[in-house]
C-alpha positions as CSV (number, residue, x, y, z in Angstrom):
1,M,4.6,-8.8,-10.2
2,A,7.3,-8.5,-7.6
3,L,7.9,-5.1,-6.1
4,G,11.5,-3.9,-6.4
5,A,13.2,-1.4,-4.2
6,D,12.8,1.3,-6.8
7,E,9.0,0.9,-7.0
8,I,8.7,0.9,-3.2
9,A,10.8,4.1,-3.0
10,D,8.7,5.7,-5.7
11,I,5.4,4.7,-4.0
12,A,6.8,6.1,-0.7
13,Q,7.8,9.3,-2.4
14,E,4.4,9.7,-4.1
15,L,2.6,9.0,-0.8
16,G,4.6,11.7,0.9
17,S,2.9,14.3,-1.2
18,F,-0.7,13.4,-0.2
19,D,-2.7,13.6,3.0
20,D,-6.0,12.5,1.4
21,V,-6.3,8.7,0.9
22,S,-8.6,9.1,-2.1
23,Q,-6.1,11.3,-4.0
24,A,-3.2,9.1,-3.2
25,Y,-5.1,6.0,-4.1
26,A,-6.2,7.4,-7.5
27,A,-2.7,8.7,-8.3
28,L,-1.0,5.4,-7.4
29,R,-3.5,3.2,-9.2
30,Q,-2.9,5.3,-12.4
31,R,0.9,5.1,-12.0
32,Y,0.9,1.3,-11.2
33,P,-2.1,-0.2,-13.1
34,N,-0.6,-3.7,-13.0
35,L,-0.9,-3.8,-9.2
36,S,-4.1,-4.5,-7.3
37,W,-5.0,-1.6,-5.0
38,I,-7.2,-1.6,-1.9
39,R,-7.8,1.3,0.4
40,C,-9.1,1.2,3.9
41,D,-8.7,2.7,7.4
42,S,-5.8,1.4,9.3
43,S,-8.1,0.2,12.1
44,D,-9.5,-2.3,9.6
45,L,-6.2,-4.3,9.7
46,T,-4.5,-6.2,12.4
47,E,-1.3,-6.9,10.6
48,I,1.8,-4.9,11.1
49,P,2.4,-2.7,8.0
50,F,5.3,-3.2,5.6
51,C,6.1,0.5,6.2
52,S,4.5,3.7,7.2
53,I,4.7,6.9,5.2
54,G,3.1,10.1,6.6
55,P,-0.4,9.3,7.6
56,F,-0.5,6.0,5.6
57,D,0.4,2.4,6.4
58,L,1.5,0.4,3.4
59,H,0.7,-3.3,3.4
60,L,1.8,-5.7,0.6
61,L,-0.8,-7.9,-0.8
62,D,0.0,-11.4,-2.1
63,G,-2.7,-12.6,-4.4
64,A,-0.7,-15.3,-6.2
65,D,-2.3,-18.3,-4.4
66,H,-5.9,-19.2,-4.1
67,C,-6.6,-16.6,-1.3
68,A,-5.2,-13.1,-1.0
69,R,-3.1,-12.4,2.1
70,I,-0.8,-9.7,3.6
71,T,2.9,-10.4,3.1
72,H,6.1,-8.6,4.0
73,D,7.9,-10.1,1.0
74,P,8.1,-7.6,-1.9
75,M,8.9,-10.5,-4.2
76,R,5.5,-12.0,-3.6
77,A,3.6,-8.7,-3.7
78,T,0.9,-8.5,-6.4
79,G,-0.9,-5.5,-4.8
80,I,-0.9,-2.8,-2.2
81,V,-3.3,-2.2,0.7
82,L,-3.2,1.6,1.4
83,A,-4.5,2.2,5.0
84,R,-5.0,5.7,6.3
85,R,-4.2,6.2,10.0
86,A,-6.5,8.4,12.1
87,A,-5.2,11.8,12.8
88,E,-3.5,11.9,16.2
89,L,-5.0,14.4,18.7
């Protein structure tokens, strides 16, 4: 599934209403069941996020080939990695 601008905007809007990664993850998985979803801490990733919304970094996951990888191309996205950034002191 390719992610269109409307889906990305909807995901960003939905993320803006959450601070808790577990709640955001559950809500987005329910809303977009055809996407693969992974959640983690932002320190677990070295790639630059596709975008950042509130306390979250959003990475696009390309699982179309043999191995899954992070992509910046929404047309290749088959999933989302939702990474929570640590609170800044």
